[in-house]
N, CA, C and O of each residue as an XYZ file, in Angstrom:
972
protein
N     154.588    117.177    140.253
C     152.982    117.736    140.312
C     152.664    116.353    141.401
O     153.372    115.365    141.597
N     151.518    116.663    141.915
C     150.850    115.418    143.015
C     150.690    114.284    142.028
O     151.265    113.196    142.084
N     149.816    114.698    141.103
C     149.162    113.181    140.071
C     150.417    112.668    139.366
O     150.609    111.499    139.033
N     151.218    113.666    139.190
C     152.596    112.806    138.294
C     153.433    111.825    139.412
O     153.969    110.765    139.089
N     153.437    112.459    140.957
C     153.983    111.212    142.054
C     153.445    110.173    142.112
O     154.159    109.173    142.176
N     151.868    110.018    142.111
C     151.158    109.336    142.303
C     151.385    108.044    141.143
O     151.429    106.848    141.431
N     151.493    108.550    139.972
C     151.680    108.006    138.751
C     153.059    107.029    138.643
O     153.138    105.896    138.169
N     153.970    107.751    139.165
C     155.216    107.285    139.332
C     155.504    105.765    140.337
O     156.139    104.733    140.115
N     154.781    106.201    141.369
C     154.404    105.059    142.546
C     153.656    103.774    141.942
O     153.882    102.575    142.103
N     152.789    104.379    141.268
C     151.964    103.279    140.819
C     152.633    102.519    139.779
O     152.306    101.332    139.767
N     153.585    102.916    138.793
C     154.224    102.686    137.815
C     155.183    101.661    138.779
O     155.115    100.488    138.411
N     155.814    101.838    139.618
C     156.562    100.811    140.709
C     155.848     99.845    141.281
O     156.372     98.731    141.269
N     154.443     99.989    141.949
C     154.019     99.132    142.422
C     153.079     98.125    141.535
O     152.610     97.177    142.164
N     152.793     98.211    140.319
C     151.624     97.790    139.779
C     152.228     97.146    138.405
O     152.871     97.874    137.649
N     152.022     95.831    138.107
C     152.536     94.914    137.100
C     151.751     95.785    135.692
O     150.575     96.148    135.684
N     152.863     96.009    134.439
C     152.016     96.097    133.416
C     151.162     94.872    133.033
O     151.585     93.727    132.875
N     149.648     95.382    132.887
C     149.055     94.202    132.262
C     148.021     94.876    131.548
O     147.420     95.899    131.874
N     147.858     93.961    130.232
C     146.909     94.342    129.068
C     145.652     94.399    129.605
O     145.381     93.444    130.334
N     144.581     95.443    129.431
C     143.575     95.570    129.634
C     142.921     94.431    129.225
O     142.130     93.801    129.926
N     143.276     94.128    127.971
C     142.381     93.147    127.364
C     142.470     91.555    128.219
O     141.647     90.653    128.061
N     143.430     91.508    128.947
C     143.931     90.243    129.594
C     143.302     90.154    130.965
O     143.215     89.051    131.505
N     142.847     91.275    131.575
C     142.469     91.242    132.715
C     141.335     92.279    133.078
O     141.298     93.397    132.564
N     140.358     91.803    134.055
C     139.018     92.438    133.927
C     138.986     93.131    135.410
O     138.813     92.458    136.426
N     139.182     94.639    135.425
C     139.505     95.185    136.423
C     138.188     96.487    136.846
O     137.764     97.374    136.105
N     137.817     96.199    138.191
C     136.360     97.142    138.445
C     136.892     97.933    139.981
O     137.292     97.488    141.057
N     136.631     99.473    139.376
C     136.909    100.321    140.469
C     135.282    100.724    141.192
O     134.343    101.073    140.477
N     135.203    100.631    142.317
C     133.917    101.423    142.782
C     133.931    102.438    143.605
O     134.563    102.158    144.623
N     133.482    103.553    143.599
C     133.346    104.988    144.353
C     131.996    104.949    145.059
O     130.917    104.603    144.577
N     132.225    105.310    146.114
C     131.029    105.415    146.999
C     130.716    106.923    147.358
O     131.393    107.366    148.286
N     129.843    107.751    146.804
C     129.711    109.374    146.524
C     129.014    109.404    147.883
O     128.606    108.561    148.681
N     129.062    111.028    147.788
C     128.148    111.435    149.236
C     128.310    111.357    150.375
O     127.392    111.369    151.195
N     129.488    111.264    150.636
C     129.985    111.114    151.882
C     130.055    112.319    152.793
O     129.358    113.147    152.207
N     130.417    112.762    153.677
C     130.041    114.027    154.450
C     129.359    114.587    155.601
O     129.570    115.028    156.731
N     128.420    114.349    154.748
C     127.136    114.371    155.903
C     127.183    113.864    157.422
O     126.887    114.487    158.442
N     127.616    112.630    157.281
C     127.632    111.791    158.636
C     128.995    111.328    158.803
O     129.717    111.544    157.830
N     129.539    110.734    159.813
C     130.643    109.865    159.952
C     130.607    108.860    159.262
O     129.511    108.421    158.915
N     131.696    108.281    158.910
C     131.940    107.242    157.572
C     131.341    106.001    158.322
O     131.786    105.676    159.423
N     130.249    105.262    157.663
C     129.277    104.128    158.442
C     130.332    103.001    158.301
O     131.124    102.936    157.362
N     130.257    102.035    159.430
C     130.750    101.261    159.922
C     131.018     99.926    158.744
O     132.001     99.243    158.455
N     129.836     99.972    158.351
C     129.429     99.035    156.956
C     130.283     99.295    155.912
O     130.417     98.410    155.067
N     130.914    100.369    155.788
C     131.963    101.148    154.636
C     133.112    100.722    155.104
O     133.715     99.885    154.432
N     133.638    101.154    156.252
C     134.770    100.563    156.881
C     134.846     99.129    156.555
O     136.025     98.783    156.473
N     134.298     98.496    156.413
C     134.093     96.887    156.540
C     134.477     96.266    155.092
O     134.845     95.111    154.881
N     134.297     97.349    154.108
C     134.693     96.947    152.770
C     135.945     96.902    152.795
O     136.579     97.293    153.775
N     136.669     96.275    151.405
C     137.930     96.266    151.269
C     138.247     97.721    150.751
O     137.443     98.508    150.251
N     139.721     97.925    151.002
C     140.469     99.087    150.954
C     140.334     99.494    149.472
O     140.612    100.685    149.326
N     140.083     99.035    148.631
C     140.002     99.305    147.015
C     139.084    100.083    146.888
O     139.194    100.965    146.037
N     137.724     99.983    147.812
C     136.619    100.972    147.584
C     136.877    102.442    147.581
O     137.116    102.795    148.736
N     136.915    103.274    146.880
C     137.123    104.496    147.179
C     135.996    105.260    147.715
O     134.928    104.701    147.963
N     136.148    106.287    147.871
C     134.813    107.460    148.383
C     135.324    108.923    148.137
O     136.443    109.430    148.062
N     133.836    109.465    148.028
C     134.198    110.655    147.573
C     133.243    111.229    148.539
O     132.218    110.736    149.008
N     133.916    112.627    148.779
C     133.549    113.556    150.295
C     132.866    114.786    149.615
O     133.464    115.287    148.662
N     132.027    115.163    149.892
C     131.179    116.802    149.541
C     131.855    117.510    150.515
O     132.160    117.107    151.637
N     132.135    118.906    149.873
C     133.014    120.064    150.733
C     132.393    120.261    151.539
O     131.440    119.490    151.424
N     132.259    120.947    152.523
C     131.918    121.779    153.516
C     130.523    121.278    153.879
O     129.422    121.778    153.648
N     130.913    120.011    154.589
C     129.703    119.263    155.208
C     130.177    119.196    156.530
O     131.130    119.905    156.852
N     129.569    118.336    157.454
C     129.958    118.627    158.818
C     131.173    117.459    159.252
O     131.655    117.503    160.384
N     131.546    116.590    158.419
C     132.136    115.426    158.723
C     133.235    115.122    157.217
O     133.892    114.109    156.974
N     133.121    116.341    156.436
C     134.126    116.505    155.403
C     135.503    115.755    155.939
O     135.801    114.591    155.668
N     136.349    116.746    156.830
C     137.601    116.322    156.981
C     137.926    115.177    158.037
O     139.054    114.687    158.085
N     136.794    114.727    158.966
C     137.009    113.452    159.688
C     137.159    112.434    158.789
O     138.141    111.692    158.783
N     136.007    112.339    157.835
C     135.955    111.357    156.733
C     137.023    111.277    155.819
O     137.198    110.167    155.315
N     137.851    112.279    155.452
C     139.029    112.195    155.060
C     139.922    111.747    155.527
O     140.470    110.915    154.804
N     140.494    111.955    156.719
C     141.188    111.315    157.348
C     141.080    109.841    157.852
O     141.986    109.023    158.013
N     139.765    109.718    158.055
C     139.710    108.038    158.200
C     139.885    106.934    157.131
O     140.263    105.781    157.337
N     139.541    107.497    155.954
C     139.941    107.138    154.715
C     141.012    106.807    154.564
O     141.327    105.661    154.246
N     141.706    107.630    154.738
C     143.773    107.895    154.569
C     143.823    106.370    155.469
O     144.082    105.275    154.971
N     143.499    106.646    156.932
C     143.904    105.377    157.568
C     143.450    104.169    157.144
O     144.181    103.178    157.170
N     142.362    104.137    156.768
C     142.059    103.095    155.827
C     142.628    102.558    154.434
O     142.317    101.590    153.739
N     143.432    103.405    154.320
C     144.283    103.412    152.806
C     143.446    103.353    151.673
O     143.561    102.636    150.679
N     142.411    104.373    152.003
C     141.060    104.137    150.404
C     141.779    105.352    149.371
O     142.659    106.015    149.920
N     141.577    105.568    148.437
C     141.357    106.479    147.631
C     140.363    107.688    147.864
O     139.195    107.370    147.642
N     140.513    108.733    148.180
C     139.665    109.571    148.287
C     139.373    110.690    147.385
O     140.374    110.919    146.706
N     138.651    111.275    147.179
C     137.818    112.034    145.857
C     136.989    113.119    146.473
O     136.169    112.891    147.362
N     137.261    114.481    145.902
C     136.323    115.397    145.898
C     135.345    115.273    145.445
O     135.353    115.182    144.218
N     134.200    115.212    146.047
C     132.795    115.205    145.170
C     132.106    116.666    145.213
O     131.392    117.226    146.045
N     132.609    117.024    144.005
C     132.460    118.525    144.134
C     131.049    119.169    143.071
O     130.987    119.155    141.841
N     129.834    119.798    144.258
C     128.822    119.878    143.691
C     129.056    121.098    142.450
O     129.880    122.010    142.387
N     127.684    120.580    141.280
C     127.799    121.482    140.304
C     126.538    121.790    139.853
O     125.767    120.869    140.120
N     126.023    122.676    139.297
C     124.828    123.279    138.925
C     124.183    122.060    137.916
O     124.917    121.483    137.115
N     122.794    121.745    138.034
C     122.456    120.987    137.350
C     121.385    121.570    136.714
O     121.016    122.732    136.887
N     120.681    120.419    135.668
C     119.666    120.894    134.623
C     118.911    121.512    135.242
O     118.596    122.635    134.847
N     118.324    120.925    136.530
C     116.953    121.152    137.235
C     116.798    122.099    138.252
O     117.595    123.010    138.478
N     115.771    121.878    138.858
C     115.711    122.657    139.777
C     115.773    122.094    141.548
O     115.161    122.408    142.569
N     116.734    121.233    141.249
C     117.298    120.421    142.488
C     118.065    121.531    143.211
O     118.691    122.456    142.693
N     117.822    121.144    145.051
C     118.537    122.061    145.691
C     119.816    121.944    145.599
O     120.308    120.881    145.222
N     120.528    122.951    145.905
C     122.028    123.399    145.908
C     122.803    123.179    147.008
O     122.472    123.671    148.087
N     124.038    122.341    146.868
C     124.884    122.226    147.994
C     125.397    123.303    148.263
O     125.425    124.160    147.380
N     126.099    123.648    149.896
C     126.536    125.018    150.384
C     127.401    125.364    149.218
O     127.052    126.333    148.544
N     128.427    124.741    148.898
C     129.197    124.926    148.190
C     129.010    124.343    146.474
O     129.691    123.324    146.365
N     128.496    124.593    145.506
C     128.464    124.635    144.633
C     128.935    125.315    143.062
O     128.742    126.529    142.980
N     129.400    124.783    142.091
C     130.109    125.544    140.954
C     128.806    125.802    139.925
O     128.279    124.904    139.269
N     128.530    126.744    139.921
C     127.624    127.317    138.768
C     128.012    128.271    137.580
O     129.014    128.978    137.686
N     127.367    128.294    136.647
C     127.428    128.684    135.378
C     127.154    130.719    135.464
O     127.325    131.556    134.578
N     126.723    130.875    136.804
C     126.524    132.235    136.991
C     128.075    132.856    137.514
O     128.234    134.072    137.410
N     129.129    132.074    138.035
C     130.106    132.573    138.442
C     131.128    133.084    137.351
O     130.991    132.554    136.248
N     132.022    133.926    137.464
C     132.866    134.146    136.866
C     134.093    133.539    137.158
O     134.240    133.082    138.291
N     135.274    133.424    136.099
C     136.319    132.705    136.434
C     136.678    132.700    137.835
O     136.445    131.709    138.527
N     137.113    133.517    138.204
C     137.699    133.912    139.674
C     137.180    133.229    140.655
O     137.746    132.507    141.475
N     135.661    133.587    140.489
C     135.078    133.168    141.946
C     134.756    131.441    141.790
O     134.440    130.812    142.800
N     134.848    130.857    140.654
C     134.490    129.734    140.379
C     135.840    128.700    140.972
O     135.785    127.727    141.724
N     137.207    129.448    140.199
C     138.215    128.717    140.650
C     138.359    128.792    142.238
O     138.674    127.736    142.787
N     138.198    129.730    142.906
C     138.367    129.964    144.304
C     137.630    129.161    144.868
O     138.200    128.644    145.828
N     136.443    128.755    144.687
C     135.496    128.078    145.231
C     135.897    126.636    145.152
O     135.910    125.867    146.113
N     136.231    126.335    143.890
C     137.040    124.821    143.823
C     138.240    124.769    144.679
O     138.379    123.811    145.439
N     139.308    125.912    144.615
C     140.446    125.614    145.529
C     139.572    125.501    147.003
O     139.464    124.402    147.545
N     139.079    126.488    147.485
C     138.298    126.159    148.834
C     137.664    124.935    148.935
O     137.588    124.634    150.126
N     137.122    124.003    148.140
C     136.632    122.969    148.302
C     137.654    121.597    148.448
O     137.376    120.542    149.018
N     138.907    121.954    147.757
C     139.774    121.004    147.542
C     140.307    120.905    148.691
O     140.454    119.747    149.083
N     140.836    122.165    149.737
C     141.008    122.543    150.774
C     140.714    121.541    152.076
O     141.463    121.062    152.928
N     139.057    121.433    151.801
C     138.390    120.559    152.715
C     139.108    119.305    152.410
O     139.464    118.712    153.429
N     139.451    118.678    151.190
C     139.871    117.599    151.021
C     140.841    117.156    150.645
O     141.048    116.455    149.654
N     141.775    117.671    151.700
C     143.227    117.723    151.182
C     144.071    116.499    150.543
O     144.989    116.687    149.745
N     143.727    115.452    150.908
C     144.224    114.284    150.442
C     143.572    113.622    149.019
O     143.833    112.527    148.521
N     142.791    114.492    148.619
C     141.756    113.884    147.399
C     142.666    113.602    146.076
O     143.293    114.606    145.738
N     142.867    112.512    145.293
C     143.656    112.081    144.327
C     142.838    112.677    143.087
O     143.299    112.915    141.971
N     141.666    112.846    143.477
C     140.731    112.665    141.817
C     139.339    113.473    142.618
O     139.045    113.376    143.810
N     138.592    114.306    141.515
C     137.432    114.817    141.941
C     136.433    114.333    140.847
O     136.719    114.332    139.649
N     135.269    113.931    141.342
C     134.217    113.869    140.456
C     133.035    114.948    140.494
O     133.226    115.948    141.186
N     131.823    114.817    139.798
C     131.075    116.006    139.812
C     129.809    115.721    140.788
O     129.262    114.653    140.514
N     129.474    116.126    141.399
C     127.951    115.642    142.274
C     126.684    116.733    141.393
O     126.476    117.946    141.442
N     126.153    115.807    140.764
C     124.790    116.499    140.135
C     125.491    117.171    138.654
O     125.841    116.438    137.729
N     125.609    118.511    138.620
C     126.312    118.798    137.479
C     126.316    118.520    135.896
O     127.222    118.377    135.074
N     124.608    118.503    135.806
C     124.362    117.693    134.408
C     124.160    119.350    133.681
O     123.955    119.130    132.488
N     124.144    120.441    133.853
C     124.033    122.014    133.444
C     125.795    122.234    133.292
O     126.248    122.565    132.196
N     126.517    122.066    134.224
C     127.795    122.823    134.271
C     128.512    121.812    133.483
O     129.515    122.295    132.957
N     128.379    120.913    133.298
C     129.415    119.871    132.764
C     129.012    119.711    131.338
O     129.594    119.009    130.510
N     127.793    120.550    131.117
C     128.101    120.859    129.456
C     128.627    122.381    128.737
O     128.624    122.770    127.568
N     129.024    122.956    129.898
C     129.531    124.523    129.752
C     131.062    123.922    129.542
O     131.701    123.154    130.261
N     131.427    124.591    128.225
C     132.770    124.214    127.864
C     133.696    125.111    128.577
O     134.708    124.670    129.121
N     133.352    126.453    128.590
C     134.125    127.442    129.513
C     134.209    127.103    130.710
O     135.356    127.020    131.150
N     133.103    126.803    131.616
C     133.103    126.421    133.035
C     134.181    125.194    133.537
O     134.893    125.175    134.542
N     134.038    124.234    132.515
C     135.044    123.046    132.365
C     136.647    123.242    132.459
O     137.542    122.851    133.208
N     136.541    124.040    131.323
C     137.881    124.932    131.068
C     138.692    125.695    132.286
O     139.907    125.889    132.328
N     137.664    126.095    133.310
C     138.440    126.643    134.403
C     138.648    125.736    135.877
O     139.338    125.884    136.886
N     137.667    124.742    135.407
C     137.938    123.737    136.676
C     138.903    123.042    136.305
O     139.705    122.949    137.234
N     139.315    122.369    135.188
C     140.440    121.841    134.500
C     141.670    122.429    134.839
O     142.712    121.785    134.960
N     141.560    123.692    134.999
C     142.714    124.397    135.211
C     143.713    124.360    136.351
O     144.935    124.288    136.474
N     142.168    124.478    137.475
C     142.602    124.250    138.766
C     143.027    122.860    139.046
O     143.938    122.668    139.851
N     142.327    121.684    138.331
C     143.024    120.425    138.746
C     144.324    120.172    137.999
O     145.167    119.477    138.565
N     144.549    120.604    136.926
C     145.696    120.701    136.406
C     147.014    121.068    137.600
O     147.938    120.336    137.955
N     146.691    122.429    138.013
C     147.367    122.834    139.218
C     147.580    122.213    140.309
O     148.674    122.116    140.865
N     146.722    121.833    140.615
C     146.542    120.820    142.180
C     147.083    119.435    141.775
O     147.221    118.653    142.716
N     147.408    118.995    140.570
C     147.764    117.480    140.502
C     146.494    117.199    140.967
O     146.458    117.316    142.192
N     145.402    116.863    140.463
C     144.090    116.016    140.648
C     143.696    115.553    139.702
O     143.602    116.297    138.726
N     143.244    113.945    139.552
C     142.670    113.533    138.331
C     141.232    114.018    138.503
O     140.806    114.681    139.448
N     140.411    113.491    137.218
C     139.003    113.648    137.116
C     138.337    112.536    136.710
O     138.848    111.906    135.784
N     137.178    112.087    137.246
C     136.007    111.613    137.393
C     135.152    112.001    136.846
O     134.742    113.047    137.348
N     134.390    111.549    135.650
C     133.236    112.580    135.243
C     132.156    111.450    135.240
O     131.982    110.686    134.291
N     131.442    111.430    136.422
C     129.943    110.837    137.113
C     128.787    110.794    135.966
O     127.777    110.136    136.220
N     128.881    111.400    134.838
C     128.157    111.448    133.604
C     126.685    111.615    134.105
O     125.866    110.714    133.926
N     126.418    112.588    134.630
C     125.285    112.791    134.731
C     124.238    113.586    133.646
O     123.124    114.094    133.776
N     124.932    113.468    132.813
C     124.102    113.887    131.141
C     125.394    113.492    130.167
O     126.588    113.793    130.165
N     124.562    112.692    129.371
C     125.370    112.295    127.996
C     125.850    113.232    127.295
O     126.280    112.799    126.226
N     125.980    114.453    127.436
C     126.156    115.683    126.729
C     127.383    116.355    127.244
O     127.811    117.377    126.707
N     128.109    115.656    128.545
C     128.852    116.389    129.221
C     130.259    116.275    128.355
O     130.653    115.287    127.735
N     131.058    117.868    128.516
C     131.996    117.882    127.697
C     133.141    118.231    128.566
O     134.058    118.981    128.231
N     133.009    117.555    129.855
C     134.299    117.263    130.770
C     135.568    116.655    130.690
O     136.690    117.120    130.891
N     135.097    115.257    130.280
C     136.292    114.549    129.665
C     137.203    115.047    128.601
O     138.418    114.854    128.639
N     136.384    115.915    127.323
C     137.186    116.632    126.565
C     137.908    117.193    127.113
O     139.108    116.936    127.018
N     137.356    118.322    128.010
C     138.206    119.176    128.592
C     139.368    118.892    129.139
O     140.402    119.505    128.873
N     139.270    117.789    130.073
C     140.491    117.061    131.037
C     141.252    116.792    129.687
O     142.312    117.293    129.310
N     140.761    116.233    129.302
C     142.205    115.834    128.079
C     143.253    116.647    127.204
O     144.410    116.420    126.849
N     142.124    117.960    126.956
C     142.700    119.197    126.213
C     143.840    119.554    127.625
O     145.004    119.920    127.467
N     143.206    119.356    128.898
C     144.601    120.046    129.566
C     145.495    118.762    130.154
O     146.004    118.667    131.271
N     145.516    118.068    129.356
C     146.286    116.533    129.776
C     146.283    116.169    131.117
O     147.252    116.036    131.865
N     145.005    116.008    131.367
C     144.599    115.729    132.858
C     144.085    113.985    132.862
O     143.210    113.604    132.085
N     144.753    113.058    133.824
C     143.957    111.771    133.486
C     142.687    111.690    133.922
O     142.394    112.030    135.068
N     141.778    111.224    133.038
C     140.293    111.049    133.390
C     140.076    109.988    133.143
O     140.845    109.238    132.543
N     138.720    109.647    133.656
C     137.793    108.595    133.494
C     136.339    109.171    133.597
O     135.928    110.301    133.863
N     135.682    107.947    133.279
C     134.048    108.168    133.351
C     133.117    107.123    134.109
O     133.370    105.922    134.014
N     132.295    107.472    134.682
C     131.348    106.206    135.061
C     130.512    105.758    134.469
O     129.571    106.322    133.910
N     130.892    104.204    134.562
C     129.909    103.495    133.721
C     128.804    103.436    134.193
O     127.816    103.942    133.661
N     128.799    102.665    135.509
C     127.185    102.060    136.054
C     126.984    103.026    137.429
O     127.727    103.512    138.282
N     125.737    103.015    137.177
C     125.581    103.643    138.735
C     124.777    102.556    139.595
O     123.746    102.095    139.104
N     125.129    102.203    140.631
C     124.587    100.877    141.521
C     123.160    100.669    142.042
O     122.419     99.701    142.211
N     123.092    102.033    142.227
C     121.722    102.029    143.348
C     120.677    103.372    143.226
O     120.236    104.049    144.154
N     120.512    103.474    142.249
C     119.309    104.483    141.932
C     118.189    104.022    142.068
O     117.199    104.721    141.857
N     118.104    102.748    142.448
C     117.171    101.712    142.703
C     117.439    101.080    144.122
O     118.227    100.139    144.224
N     116.662    101.692    145.421
C     117.544    101.033    146.473
C     116.894     99.546    147.096
O     116.221     99.436    148.121
N     117.253     98.602    146.285
C     116.966     97.404    146.519
C     118.126     96.216    146.384
O     118.988     96.415    145.528
N     118.183     95.336    146.950
C     119.064     94.164    146.960
C     119.560     93.604    145.850
O     120.703     93.270    145.537
N     118.114     93.533    145.086
C     118.106     92.696    143.618
C     118.653     93.930    142.799
O     119.476     93.661    141.924
N     118.244     95.445    143.004
C     118.754     96.242    141.818
C     120.293     96.488    141.919
O     120.966     96.752    140.923
N     120.873     96.375    143.326
C     121.849     96.674    143.266
C     123.216     95.502    142.772
O     124.284     95.754    142.215
N     122.674     94.265    143.218
C     123.127     92.889    142.505
C     123.378     93.154    140.963
O     124.450     93.286    140.372
N     122.142     93.190    140.504
C     121.848     93.441    139.405
C     122.769     94.543    138.496
O     122.996     94.353    137.301
N     123.245     95.684    139.220
C     124.258     96.588    138.381
C     125.441     96.146    138.849
O     126.349     96.547    138.120
N     125.752     95.613    139.585
C     127.116     94.787    140.011
C     127.477     94.268    138.874
O     128.408     94.542    138.117
N     126.526     93.380    138.823
C     126.581     92.273    137.323
C     127.006     92.910    136.364
O     128.063     92.578    135.827
N     126.159     94.141    135.862
C     126.555     94.544    134.792
C     127.768     95.154    134.865
O     128.366     95.086    133.791
N     128.492     95.854    135.920
C     129.720     96.347    136.023
C     130.718     95.494    135.627
O     131.678     95.805    134.922
N     130.411     94.106    136.223
C     131.349     92.934    136.006
C     131.267     92.637    134.503
O     132.245     92.460    133.777
N     129.927     92.603    134.107
C     130.101     92.352    132.232
C     131.284     93.661    131.581
O     132.288     93.532    130.880
N     130.861     94.458    131.966
C     131.556     95.887    131.362
C     133.059     95.447    131.409
O     133.732     95.634    130.396
N     133.585     94.921    132.424
C     134.766     94.896    132.991
C     135.584     94.184    132.232
O     136.645     94.563    131.735
N     134.788     92.555    132.105
C     135.131     91.719    131.303
C     135.480     91.953    129.823
O     136.503     91.591    129.242
N     134.131     92.819    129.189
C     134.604     93.257    127.796
C     135.290     94.447    127.746
O     135.474     94.591    126.537
N     135.770     95.365    128.292
C     136.523     96.626    127.724
C     137.634     96.650    128.727
O     138.393     97.617    128.671
N     137.896     95.519    129.848
C     139.090     95.647    130.406
C     138.906     96.430    131.850
O     139.761     96.134    132.685
N     138.261     97.047    132.112
C     137.868     97.816    133.135
C     136.619     98.859    133.199
O     136.293     99.600    132.272
N     136.015     98.781    134.402
C     134.651     99.715    134.531
C     134.701    100.399    135.379
O     135.725    100.383    136.063
N     133.818    101.134    135.648
C     133.919    102.255    136.961
C     132.416    102.476    137.187
O     131.608    102.964    136.397
N     132.216    102.026    138.408
C     130.986    101.926    139.208
C     130.985    103.028    139.870
O     132.039    103.656    139.971
N     129.551    103.595    140.587
C     129.491    104.677    141.558
C     128.248    104.483    142.402
O     127.160    104.567    141.833
N     128.304    104.205    143.848
C     127.057    104.009    144.363
C     127.196    105.046    145.669
O     128.027    105.947    145.784
N     126.133    104.663    146.637
C     126.396    105.395    147.756
C     126.137    104.844    148.851
O     125.778    103.672    148.969
N     126.311    105.723    149.849
C     126.501    105.060    151.307
C     125.257    104.815    151.950
O     125.164    105.268    153.090
N     123.959    104.003    151.334
C     123.160    103.518    151.502
C     123.014    102.177    152.206
O     123.444    101.242    151.531
N     122.376    101.756    153.724
C     122.593    100.515    153.846
C     122.504     99.416    152.685
O     123.497     98.698    152.569
N     121.540     99.222    151.899
C     121.377     98.191    151.525
C     122.855     98.060    149.975
O     123.305     97.092    149.363
N     123.101     99.338    149.913
C     124.277     99.330    149.014
C     125.406     98.425    149.674
O     126.014     97.417    149.312
N     125.415     99.158    150.703
C     126.754     98.463    151.416
C     126.654     97.301    152.226
O     127.704     96.869    152.700
N     125.538     96.684    152.485
C     125.129     95.159    152.698
C     125.500     94.373    151.299
O     126.374     93.509    151.233
N     124.805     94.751    150.346
C     125.074     94.224    149.166
C     126.455     94.145    148.519
O     126.635     93.245    147.699
N     127.215     94.790    148.734
C     128.568     94.561    148.003
C     129.366     93.847    149.231
O     130.343     93.134    149.000
N     128.923     94.066    150.452
C     129.489     93.324    151.424
C     129.567     91.591    150.619
O     130.505     90.951    150.143
N     128.065     91.300    150.781
C     127.892     89.918    150.225
C     128.439     89.763    148.678
O     128.793     88.675    148.226
N     128.456     90.649    148.133
C     128.706     90.365    146.296
C     130.358     90.267    145.881
O     130.965     89.657    145.001
N     130.668     90.969    146.715
C     132.705     91.104    146.315
C     132.993     89.946    146.655
O     133.470     89.383    145.670
N     132.964     89.286    147.512
C     133.864     88.367    147.558
C     133.584     87.350    146.085
O     134.498     86.586    145.772
N     132.515     87.374    145.360
C     132.479     86.600    144.307
C     133.240     86.771    143.140
O     133.663     85.887    142.394
N     133.412     88.301    143.024
C     134.036     88.779    141.766
C     135.178     87.798    141.286
O     135.092     87.204    140.212
N     136.252     87.663    142.142
C     137.645     86.993    142.037
C     137.283     85.932    141.074
O     137.858     85.856    139.988
N     136.222     84.996    141.477
C     135.592     83.671    140.851
C     135.483     83.707    139.370
O     135.771     82.827    138.560
N     134.800     85.425    139.095
C     134.550     85.475    137.666
C     135.602     86.302    137.112
O     135.441     87.021    136.126
N     136.611     86.194    137.720
C     137.770     87.137    137.119
C     138.118     88.304    136.894
O     138.770     88.823    135.988
N     137.534     88.752    137.971
C     137.446     90.060    138.141
C     138.133     90.917    139.378
O     137.786     90.769    140.550
N     139.279     91.941    138.888
C     139.892     92.293    139.992
C     139.254     93.664    140.554
O     138.930     94.532    139.744
N     139.075     93.861    141.927
C     138.723     94.989    142.513
C     140.078     95.808    142.843
O     140.980     95.347    143.543
N     140.098     97.173    142.200
C     141.123     97.865    142.178
C     140.597     99.571    142.642
O     139.553    100.188    142.435
N     141.810     99.906    143.311
C     141.477    101.433    143.780
C     141.372    102.126    142.327
O     141.961    101.668    141.348
N     140.578    103.256    142.290
C     140.544    104.089    141.137
C     141.560    104.494    140.820
O     141.775    104.524    139.609
N     142.537    104.941    141.677
C     144.115    105.583    141.037
C     144.837    104.458    140.330
O     145.810    104.864    139.693
N     144.627    103.160    140.270
C     144.784    102.385    139.391
C     144.667    101.983    138.128
O     145.381    101.326    137.370
N     143.140    102.749    138.009
C     142.779    102.645    136.534
C     143.461    104.101    136.106
O     143.765    104.091    134.913
N     143.744    105.217    136.709
C     144.345    105.971    135.909
C     146.149    106.237    135.329
O     146.671    106.986    134.503
N     146.689    105.105    136.341
C     147.781    104.414    135.961
C     147.796    104.068    134.238
O     148.750    104.334    133.508
N     146.668    103.495    133.844
C     147.245    103.006    132.114
C     146.272    104.081    131.607
O     145.207    104.577    131.973
N     147.401    104.246    130.288
C     147.148    105.334    129.500
C     145.972    105.081    128.560
O     145.266    105.902    127.974
N     145.930    103.751    128.557
C     144.830    103.135    128.103
C     143.396    103.503    128.002
O     142.700    103.186    127.038
N     142.998    104.142    128.966
C     141.783    104.452    129.762
C     141.584    105.659    129.483
O     140.389    105.955    129.477
N     142.528    106.763    129.165
C     142.624    107.964    129.027
C     142.000    108.477    127.539
O     142.020    109.671    127.239
């Protein structure tokens, strides 16, 4: 399977390092696809991963560009929220039966064929649904795709279902930019760094807002001095300690 091949490659490329001795930080930029890849994002280190919304005007082109830039790509799969937020064109909902839900997810994966992982866009309702998450994980297992729980609700059962299907899984620890100011993004990046130092690793999610990309450009070079190693998301999946 594809994720097994990726894992074996990482076993060869990446030294085996105890998480207690190294602080690793993975950053994912969500919501790509409605516009071409911002130049400010392309200028960031290739360790920054991107997550692409399916069935958007630039989903395929953005995936190709990320591949050229040697970035990890995720499918940013829209899922049903708890509130009345507008839904994306392709959204997994609790009204779908197994066949429709799985066909919808498979179609989305075809739009982002180089995805190494999938994370949820919204989904505060659907990720609480064990049956729906079981169907989702069946597809990811078949396709060899990892899972990242965006944790839009503390009641998510997605990680438990991923583990049940033996799918490598991670969770988001920090959202970088729900307030779009330089001070706030910097504060959240420092929080992510502290969590990485405490736990050995952390996953932060941001968005392609100009202030987010500008702040990352300014602050990322300072991570090494704090003992933080910026890594691709797939490098964290390499360590069974985070599953």
